[in-house]
BALOBA-1460 file (C-alpha; in Angstrom, 3 decimals):
// residues 290
<rec num="1" residu="m" x="23.637" y="73.055" z="121.960"/>
<rec num="2" residu="f" x="24.321" y="70.567" z="119.680"/>
<rec num="3" residu="n" x="22.209" y="72.213" z="116.978"/>
<rec num="4" residu="a" x="24.245" y="75.534" z="117.461"/>
<rec num="5" residu="v" x="27.347" y="73.601" z="117.350"/>
<rec num="6" residu="s" x="25.841" y="72.157" z="114.182"/>
<rec num="7" residu="e" x="25.273" y="75.634" z="112.742"/>
<rec num="8" residu="t" x="28.355" y="77.190" z="113.579"/>
<rec num="9" residu="g" x="30.956" y="74.684" z="112.885"/>
<rec num="10" residu="s" x="32.763" y="75.000" z="116.482"/>
<rec num="11" residu="f" x="32.224" y="74.675" z="120.178"/>
<rec num="12" residu="r" x="33.245" y="78.375" z="120.149"/>
<rec num="13" residu="g" x="30.620" y="79.647" z="117.966"/>
<rec num="14" residu="a" x="28.265" y="77.719" z="119.307"/>
<rec num="15" residu="a" x="28.988" y="79.047" z="122.919"/>
<rec num="16" residu="e" x="29.315" y="82.813" z="121.321"/>
<rec num="17" residu="q" x="25.708" y="81.898" z="119.812"/>
<rec num="18" residu="l" x="24.064" y="80.740" z="123.144"/>
<rec num="19" residu="g" x="26.120" y="82.796" z="125.594"/>
<rec num="20" residu="l" x="28.343" y="80.076" z="127.562"/>
<rec num="21" residu="s" x="31.476" y="78.911" z="127.347"/>
<rec num="22" residu="p" x="33.072" y="76.672" z="125.181"/>
<rec num="23" residu="s" x="33.816" y="74.248" z="127.822"/>
<rec num="24" residu="t" x="30.236" y="73.898" z="128.842"/>
<rec num="25" residu="v" x="29.175" y="73.716" z="125.472"/>
<rec num="26" residu="s" x="31.997" y="70.804" z="124.622"/>
<rec num="27" residu="k" x="30.816" y="68.952" z="128.224"/>
<rec num="28" residu="a" x="27.125" y="68.981" z="127.011"/>
<rec num="29" residu="i" x="27.695" y="67.626" z="123.678"/>
<rec num="30" residu="a" x="30.138" y="64.712" z="125.225"/>
<rec num="31" residu="d" x="27.304" y="63.654" z="127.511"/>
<rec num="32" residu="l" x="24.695" y="63.813" z="124.758"/>
<rec num="33" residu="e" x="26.896" y="61.578" z="122.975"/>
<rec num="34" residu="a" x="27.526" y="59.442" z="125.850"/>
<rec num="35" residu="r" x="23.792" y="59.240" z="126.358"/>
<rec num="36" residu="l" x="23.119" y="58.240" z="122.913"/>
<rec num="37" residu="g" x="26.124" y="55.752" z="122.770"/>
<rec num="38" residu="t" x="27.740" y="57.050" z="119.803"/>
<rec num="39" residu="r" x="29.970" y="59.712" z="118.498"/>
<rec num="40" residu="l" x="27.718" y="62.365" z="116.531"/>
<rec num="41" residu="i" x="30.721" y="64.883" z="115.927"/>
<rec num="42" residu="a" x="34.212" y="64.252" z="114.369"/>
<rec num="43" residu="r" x="36.747" y="66.603" z="115.882"/>
<rec num="44" residu="t" x="40.006" y="67.410" z="114.322"/>
<rec num="45" residu="t" x="42.478" y="69.895" z="115.582"/>
<rec num="46" residu="r" x="41.274" y="72.445" z="112.717"/>
<rec num="47" residu="h" x="37.365" y="71.755" z="112.312"/>
<rec num="48" residu="l" x="34.271" y="69.827" z="113.762"/>
<rec num="49" residu="a" x="32.185" y="67.801" z="111.222"/>
<rec num="50" residu="l" x="29.181" y="65.940" z="111.956"/>
<rec num="51" residu="t" x="29.218" y="61.793" z="111.503"/>
<rec num="52" residu="e" x="26.724" y="60.022" z="109.534"/>
<rec num="53" residu="a" x="24.798" y="59.468" z="113.274"/>
<rec num="54" residu="g" x="25.230" y="63.658" z="113.812"/>
<rec num="55" residu="l" x="23.404" y="63.975" z="110.167"/>
<rec num="56" residu="a" x="20.898" y="61.855" z="111.282"/>
<rec num="57" residu="y" x="20.104" y="63.634" z="114.366"/>
<rec num="58" residu="q" x="20.763" y="66.854" z="113.598"/>
<rec num="59" residu="a" x="17.667" y="66.578" z="111.172"/>
<rec num="60" residu="s" x="15.319" y="65.439" z="114.026"/>
<rec num="61" residu="v" x="16.878" y="68.050" z="116.073"/>
<rec num="62" residu="a" x="15.955" y="70.950" z="113.680"/>
<rec num="63" residu="t" x="12.572" y="69.506" z="113.466"/>
<rec num="64" residu="a" x="11.930" y="69.079" z="116.773"/>
<rec num="65" residu="l" x="13.029" y="72.979" z="117.727"/>
<rec num="66" residu="d" x="10.823" y="74.181" z="114.580"/>
<rec num="67" residu="a" x="8.169" y="72.453" z="116.324"/>
<rec num="68" residu="l" x="9.116" y="74.220" z="119.791"/>
<rec num="69" residu="g" x="9.012" y="77.569" z="117.888"/>
<rec num="70" residu="e" x="5.721" y="76.754" z="116.451"/>
<rec num="71" residu="g" x="4.271" y="76.054" z="119.705"/>
<rec num="72" residu="a" x="5.872" y="79.010" z="121.577"/>
<rec num="73" residu="e" x="4.305" y="81.389" z="118.629"/>
<rec num="74" residu="m" x="0.718" y="79.353" z="119.013"/>
<rec num="75" residu="v" x="0.883" y="80.447" z="122.730"/>
<rec num="76" residu="h" x="1.834" y="83.791" z="122.328"/>
<rec num="77" residu="a" x="-1.127" y="84.039" z="119.455"/>
<rec num="78" residu="v" x="-3.582" y="83.065" z="122.616"/>
<rec num="79" residu="t" x="-2.198" y="85.360" z="125.016"/>
<rec num="80" residu="a" x="-1.161" y="88.113" z="123.304"/>
<rec num="81" residu="s" x="-2.813" y="91.120" z="121.948"/>
<rec num="82" residu="p" x="-2.998" y="92.030" z="118.524"/>
<rec num="83" residu="r" x="-0.641" y="95.020" z="117.272"/>
<rec num="84" residu="g" x="1.003" y="97.091" z="114.469"/>
<rec num="85" residu="l" x="-0.324" y="98.095" z="111.041"/>
<rec num="86" residu="v" x="-2.636" y="95.964" z="108.782"/>
<rec num="87" residu="r" x="-2.641" y="97.213" z="105.349"/>
<rec num="88" residu="v" x="-5.830" y="96.159" z="103.644"/>
<rec num="89" residu="t" x="-7.162" y="96.934" z="100.138"/>
<rec num="90" residu="m" x="-10.839" y="96.468" z="98.809"/>
<rec num="91" residu="p" x="-13.105" y="97.673" z="95.806"/>
<rec num="92" residu="v" x="-14.454" y="100.818" z="96.115"/>
<rec num="93" residu="s" x="-17.957" y="100.422" z="96.357"/>
<rec num="94" residu="f" x="-17.525" y="97.328" z="98.748"/>
<rec num="95" residu="g" x="-15.201" y="99.806" z="101.191"/>
<rec num="96" residu="h" x="-17.425" y="102.661" z="101.489"/>
<rec num="97" residu="m" x="-20.579" y="100.438" z="102.419"/>
<rec num="98" residu="f" x="-18.752" y="98.042" z="104.798"/>
<rec num="99" residu="v" x="-15.619" y="98.406" z="105.673"/>
<rec num="100" residu="s" x="-15.337" y="102.143" z="106.031"/>
<rec num="101" residu="p" x="-18.092" y="102.341" z="108.808"/>
<rec num="102" residu="m" x="-16.595" y="99.183" z="111.067"/>
<rec num="103" residu="l" x="-13.005" y="100.627" z="110.884"/>
<rec num="104" residu="p" x="-13.609" y="102.794" z="113.955"/>
<rec num="105" residu="r" x="-15.046" y="99.950" z="116.066"/>
<rec num="106" residu="f" x="-12.398" y="97.630" z="114.901"/>
<rec num="107" residu="v" x="-9.664" y="100.336" z="116.202"/>
<rec num="108" residu="a" x="-11.807" y="100.665" z="119.206"/>
<rec num="109" residu="r" x="-11.604" y="96.984" z="120.395"/>
<rec num="110" residu="y" x="-7.859" y="96.620" z="119.254"/>
<rec num="111" residu="p" x="-6.628" y="99.669" z="120.309"/>
<rec num="112" residu="e" x="-2.856" y="98.663" z="119.286"/>
<rec num="113" residu="v" x="-3.591" y="97.869" z="115.866"/>
<rec num="114" residu="r" x="-3.583" y="100.608" z="113.050"/>
<rec num="115" residu="v" x="-5.116" y="100.095" z="109.385"/>
<rec num="116" residu="d" x="-4.014" y="101.304" z="106.050"/>
<rec num="117" residu="a" x="-7.502" y="100.597" z="104.182"/>
<rec num="118" residu="v" x="-6.843" y="101.642" z="100.309"/>
<rec num="119" residu="l" x="-10.007" y="101.415" z="98.342"/>
<rec num="120" residu="s" x="-9.313" y="100.620" z="94.830"/>
<rec num="121" residu="d" x="-10.527" y="98.458" z="91.647"/>
<rec num="122" residu="n" x="-7.641" y="97.648" z="90.624"/>
<rec num="123" residu="y" x="-6.118" y="94.102" z="90.758"/>
<rec num="124" residu="a" x="-4.065" y="93.935" z="94.019"/>
<rec num="125" residu="d" x="-1.249" y="91.152" z="94.676"/>
<rec num="126" residu="p" x="-1.087" y="90.941" z="98.667"/>
<rec num="127" residu="i" x="2.944" y="89.944" z="98.272"/>
<rec num="128" residu="g" x="3.812" y="92.061" z="95.398"/>
<rec num="129" residu="d" x="1.962" y="95.091" z="96.424"/>
<rec num="130" residu="g" x="2.690" y="94.982" z="100.312"/>
<rec num="131" residu="f" x="-0.804" y="94.246" z="101.830"/>
<rec num="132" residu="d" x="-1.556" y="91.888" z="104.500"/>
<rec num="133" residu="i" x="-5.173" y="91.662" z="103.459"/>
<rec num="134" residu="v" x="-6.913" y="91.867" z="99.882"/>
<rec num="135" residu="i" x="-10.719" y="91.955" z="99.670"/>
<rec num="136" residu="r" x="-12.077" y="90.825" z="96.427"/>
<rec num="137" residu="a" x="-15.842" y="90.189" z="95.098"/>
<rec num="138" residu="a" x="-15.614" y="87.694" z="92.471"/>
<rec num="139" residu="a" x="-17.067" y="84.876" z="90.973"/>
<rec num="140" residu="s" x="-14.569" y="82.545" z="91.152"/>
<rec num="141" residu="l" x="-10.818" y="82.763" z="92.084"/>
<rec num="142" residu="p" x="-7.666" y="81.587" z="89.984"/>
<rec num="143" residu="d" x="-5.439" y="79.017" z="91.653"/>
<rec num="144" residu="s" x="-2.887" y="80.824" z="93.560"/>
<rec num="145" residu="s" x="-0.795" y="80.354" z="96.612"/>
<rec num="146" residu="l" x="-2.839" y="82.709" z="98.615"/>
<rec num="147" residu="v" x="-5.072" y="81.685" z="101.239"/>
<rec num="148" residu="a" x="-8.971" y="82.589" z="100.214"/>
<rec num="149" residu="r" x="-11.860" y="82.791" z="102.867"/>
<rec num="150" residu="k" x="-15.082" y="83.298" z="101.556"/>
<rec num="151" residu="i" x="-16.983" y="85.925" z="103.763"/>
<rec num="152" residu="m" x="-20.257" y="86.242" z="102.052"/>
<rec num="153" residu="e" x="-22.220" y="84.574" z="99.032"/>
<rec num="154" residu="t" x="-24.482" y="87.297" z="97.145"/>
<rec num="155" residu="p" x="-26.970" y="86.615" z="93.967"/>
<rec num="156" residu="h" x="-27.126" y="89.896" z="91.853"/>
<rec num="157" residu="v" x="-30.577" y="91.741" z="92.621"/>
<rec num="158" residu="v" x="-32.595" y="93.729" z="90.218"/>
<rec num="159" residu="c" x="-34.228" y="96.721" z="92.421"/>
<rec num="160" residu="a" x="-35.722" y="100.157" z="91.793"/>
<rec num="161" residu="s" x="-36.725" y="103.103" z="94.016"/>
<rec num="162" residu="p" x="-40.435" y="103.085" z="95.141"/>
<rec num="163" residu="e" x="-40.872" y="106.570" z="92.836"/>
<rec num="164" residu="y" x="-39.436" y="104.746" z="89.820"/>
<rec num="165" residu="i" x="-42.549" y="101.873" z="90.344"/>
<rec num="166" residu="e" x="-44.955" y="104.500" z="91.089"/>
<rec num="167" residu="r" x="-43.926" y="105.945" z="87.981"/>
<rec num="168" residu="r" x="-42.991" y="103.042" z="85.589"/>
<rec num="169" residu="g" x="-44.775" y="99.798" z="87.101"/>
<rec num="170" residu="t" x="-43.418" y="97.024" z="88.480"/>
<rec num="171" residu="p" x="-41.702" y="94.230" z="86.053"/>
<rec num="172" residu="s" x="-43.165" y="90.969" z="86.636"/>
<rec num="173" residu="h" x="-40.880" y="88.657" z="84.255"/>
<rec num="174" residu="p" x="-37.425" y="89.314" z="83.380"/>
<rec num="175" residu="m" x="-38.164" y="89.790" z="79.594"/>
<rec num="176" residu="e" x="-40.426" y="92.830" z="80.671"/>
<rec num="177" residu="l" x="-37.331" y="94.646" z="81.245"/>
<rec num="178" residu="v" x="-36.874" y="95.480" z="77.852"/>
<rec num="179" residu="d" x="-39.504" y="97.945" z="78.151"/>
<rec num="180" residu="h" x="-38.034" y="99.612" z="81.381"/>
<rec num="181" residu="a" x="-34.968" y="102.541" z="81.861"/>
<rec num="182" residu="c" x="-32.196" y="100.082" z="83.097"/>
<rec num="183" residu="l" x="-28.662" y="100.815" z="84.674"/>
<rec num="184" residu="p" x="-26.011" y="98.707" z="83.140"/>
<rec num="185" residu="l" x="-22.539" y="98.371" z="84.459"/>
<rec num="186" residu="t" x="-20.293" y="98.447" z="81.784"/>
<rec num="187" residu="a" x="-17.089" y="96.672" z="83.865"/>
<rec num="188" residu="a" x="-18.975" y="93.603" z="83.079"/>
<rec num="189" residu="i" x="-18.866" y="91.459" z="80.302"/>
<rec num="190" residu="m" x="-21.953" y="91.746" z="78.108"/>
<rec num="191" residu="a" x="-23.170" y="94.543" z="80.445"/>
<rec num="192" residu="t" x="-26.291" y="95.012" z="78.715"/>
<rec num="193" residu="d" x="-27.120" y="91.579" z="78.873"/>
<rec num="194" residu="w" x="-28.577" y="90.631" z="82.401"/>
<rec num="195" residu="v" x="-28.874" y="87.036" z="83.289"/>
<rec num="196" residu="f" x="-31.739" y="85.268" z="84.836"/>
<rec num="197" residu="d" x="-32.851" y="82.012" z="86.028"/>
<rec num="198" residu="i" x="-35.963" y="81.168" z="84.315"/>
<rec num="199" residu="d" x="-37.738" y="77.833" z="85.073"/>
<rec num="200" residu="g" x="-34.073" y="76.552" z="85.922"/>
<rec num="201" residu="v" x="-32.740" y="77.930" z="82.752"/>
<rec num="202" residu="v" x="-30.186" y="80.414" z="82.191"/>
<rec num="203" residu="h" x="-31.797" y="83.450" z="80.071"/>
<rec num="204" residu="t" x="-30.432" y="86.675" z="79.023"/>
<rec num="205" residu="v" x="-32.302" y="89.707" z="78.465"/>
<rec num="206" residu="r" x="-30.775" y="92.726" z="76.440"/>
<rec num="207" residu="v" x="-31.464" y="95.694" z="78.557"/>
<rec num="208" residu="d" x="-31.291" y="99.957" z="77.879"/>
<rec num="209" residu="g" x="-31.568" y="102.764" z="79.721"/>
<rec num="210" residu="p" x="-30.229" y="106.298" z="79.915"/>
<rec num="211" residu="i" x="-27.235" y="105.890" z="82.436"/>
<rec num="212" residu="s" x="-24.467" y="103.294" z="82.881"/>
<rec num="213" residu="s" x="-21.307" y="102.878" z="84.639"/>
<rec num="214" residu="s" x="-18.523" y="100.913" z="85.577"/>
<rec num="215" residu="n" x="-18.946" y="101.629" z="89.274"/>
<rec num="216" residu="l" x="-21.839" y="100.011" z="91.505"/>
<rec num="217" residu="s" x="-21.937" y="102.957" z="93.378"/>
<rec num="218" residu="v" x="-23.408" y="105.246" z="90.499"/>
<rec num="219" residu="a" x="-25.712" y="102.323" z="89.259"/>
<rec num="220" residu="r" x="-27.025" y="102.361" z="93.115"/>
<rec num="221" residu="e" x="-27.000" y="106.219" z="93.135"/>
<rec num="222" residu="a" x="-29.390" y="106.197" z="89.988"/>
<rec num="223" residu="a" x="-31.408" y="103.775" z="91.368"/>
<rec num="224" residu="l" x="-32.340" y="105.541" z="94.560"/>
<rec num="225" residu="a" x="-32.744" y="109.093" z="92.323"/>
<rec num="226" residu="g" x="-35.636" y="106.961" z="90.182"/>
<rec num="227" residu="a" x="-33.329" y="106.896" z="87.016"/>
<rec num="228" residu="g" x="-33.929" y="103.370" z="86.461"/>
<rec num="229" residu="i" x="-33.473" y="99.926" z="87.327"/>
<rec num="230" residu="a" x="-30.644" y="98.494" z="88.593"/>
<rec num="231" residu="r" x="-28.966" y="94.840" z="89.067"/>
<rec num="232" residu="v" x="-25.925" y="94.863" z="91.590"/>
<rec num="233" residu="p" x="-24.590" y="92.304" z="93.820"/>
<rec num="234" residu="y" x="-27.134" y="92.107" z="96.673"/>
<rec num="235" residu="h" x="-25.011" y="93.365" z="99.356"/>
<rec num="236" residu="v" x="-24.456" y="96.802" z="97.712"/>
<rec num="237" residu="v" x="-28.179" y="97.310" z="98.199"/>
<rec num="238" residu="a" x="-28.815" y="95.497" z="101.428"/>
<rec num="239" residu="a" x="-29.158" y="98.346" z="103.425"/>
<rec num="240" residu="d" x="-31.398" y="100.340" z="100.926"/>
<rec num="241" residu="i" x="-33.825" y="97.331" z="100.675"/>
<rec num="242" residu="a" x="-34.192" y="97.092" z="104.348"/>
<rec num="243" residu="a" x="-34.916" y="100.388" z="104.795"/>
<rec num="244" residu="g" x="-37.743" y="100.486" z="102.178"/>
<rec num="245" residu="r" x="-35.472" y="103.198" z="99.867"/>
<rec num="246" residu="l" x="-35.241" y="100.332" z="97.228"/>
<rec num="247" residu="i" x="-37.469" y="97.493" z="96.244"/>
<rec num="248" residu="r" x="-36.151" y="94.204" z="95.233"/>
<rec num="249" residu="l" x="-37.753" y="93.049" z="92.047"/>
<rec num="250" residu="l" x="-38.058" y="89.716" z="90.267"/>
<rec num="251" residu="p" x="-36.542" y="87.663" z="93.335"/>
<rec num="252" residu="n" x="-37.547" y="84.191" z="91.956"/>
<rec num="253" residu="f" x="-35.507" y="84.556" z="88.815"/>
<rec num="254" residu="e" x="-32.288" y="85.991" z="90.535"/>
<rec num="255" residu="r" x="-28.698" y="84.193" z="90.121"/>
<rec num="256" residu="v" x="-25.863" y="83.856" z="92.569"/>
<rec num="257" residu="e" x="-22.951" y="85.079" z="90.273"/>
<rec num="258" residu="g" x="-20.030" y="85.711" z="92.868"/>
<rec num="259" residu="a" x="-18.964" y="85.978" z="96.391"/>
<rec num="260" residu="v" x="-17.238" y="88.389" z="98.325"/>
<rec num="261" residu="f" x="-13.247" y="86.913" z="99.649"/>
<rec num="262" residu="v" x="-10.633" y="87.780" z="101.758"/>
<rec num="263" residu="l" x="-7.020" y="86.935" z="100.690"/>
<rec num="264" residu="y" x="-4.156" y="86.807" z="102.490"/>
<rec num="265" residu="p" x="-0.651" y="84.961" z="101.837"/>
<rec num="266" residu="a" x="-0.219" y="81.691" z="103.475"/>
<rec num="267" residu="q" x="1.816" y="81.455" z="106.523"/>
<rec num="268" residu="r" x="2.377" y="78.847" z="109.019"/>
<rec num="269" residu="t" x="1.299" y="80.908" z="111.555"/>
<rec num="270" residu="l" x="-1.152" y="83.963" z="110.678"/>
<rec num="271" residu="a" x="-0.336" y="87.416" z="112.717"/>
<rec num="272" residu="l" x="-2.375" y="88.208" z="115.437"/>
<rec num="273" residu="k" x="-3.300" y="91.966" z="113.806"/>
<rec num="274" residu="t" x="-4.146" y="90.047" z="110.280"/>
<rec num="275" residu="r" x="-6.313" y="87.322" z="111.881"/>
<rec num="276" residu="a" x="-7.873" y="89.652" z="114.107"/>
<rec num="277" residu="f" x="-9.057" y="92.195" z="111.307"/>
<rec num="278" residu="i" x="-10.338" y="88.918" z="109.541"/>
<rec num="279" residu="d" x="-12.509" y="87.460" z="112.267"/>
<rec num="280" residu="f" x="-13.858" y="91.144" z="112.861"/>
<rec num="281" residu="l" x="-14.925" y="91.640" z="109.143"/>
<rec num="282" residu="v" x="-16.740" y="88.359" z="109.165"/>
<rec num="283" residu="e" x="-18.450" y="88.964" z="112.637"/>
<rec num="284" residu="e" x="-19.258" y="92.423" z="111.032"/>
<rec num="285" residu="i" x="-20.429" y="91.699" z="107.441"/>
<rec num="286" residu="g" x="-20.512" y="87.835" z="107.171"/>
<rec num="287" residu="s" x="-23.624" y="87.544" z="108.372"/>
<rec num="288" residu="i" x="-25.566" y="89.611" z="105.694"/>
<rec num="289" residu="r" x="-27.326" y="87.150" z="103.444"/>
<rec num="290" residu="a" x="-29.935" y="87.565" z="100.956"/>
């Protein structure tokens, strides 16, 4: 009641806010002052004003009420069910390979949650573009007000189809790639310079080939078709390598150059629907390791 009087500047205003009678509020404030042994509110015929003691007490009351509200939200987070719309955006290749297959399982587990999945390789700002979650693959992230949770580290792996290897042979050293048909990614800086760790030293190998693309899916499909050797993040071809559709080459020379992150705006209490989606994502794909 004291906080309501402080906010509204009158007993009547506080009474209307709380659904009580002005006399009930006035008596409660008088009892509070008597209990504290000091005057909290200076009363005149025209308005109310907080005393010095009242200002100090009001700051403590506001902090306490905030803490109580946060406690109630935490209890709600434990006992309630996720519901509402989750807007999430992610790179096209990552979305097709990992997120699209998991979405039916997610909504089956959380039937009151709806998902709007936007697959795009364009940079997205969670706050400005209205997304709850942004999934981003990057070597590092710039400083920002966003919360970043790393869900997967991934090396760049060199791979080719069994048909290509049968036709052209298996390179045993990165320098041998200059004699092979390679599939550069033009979206990368220095796309035709592939980076390797050779005896603890970083080396680059200039490669060339019949197909280059800015999209990981194109490189993967070309490798699957036997057109050449691809160098892509491990998670892009993990299932293909496990199934034998692609053969992992030069594993002793690989470098970890990136990771997959989940980004979301910093909030005191993360919405249940957002937390549920992030936890499910980690459960589904966070165990993928090279």
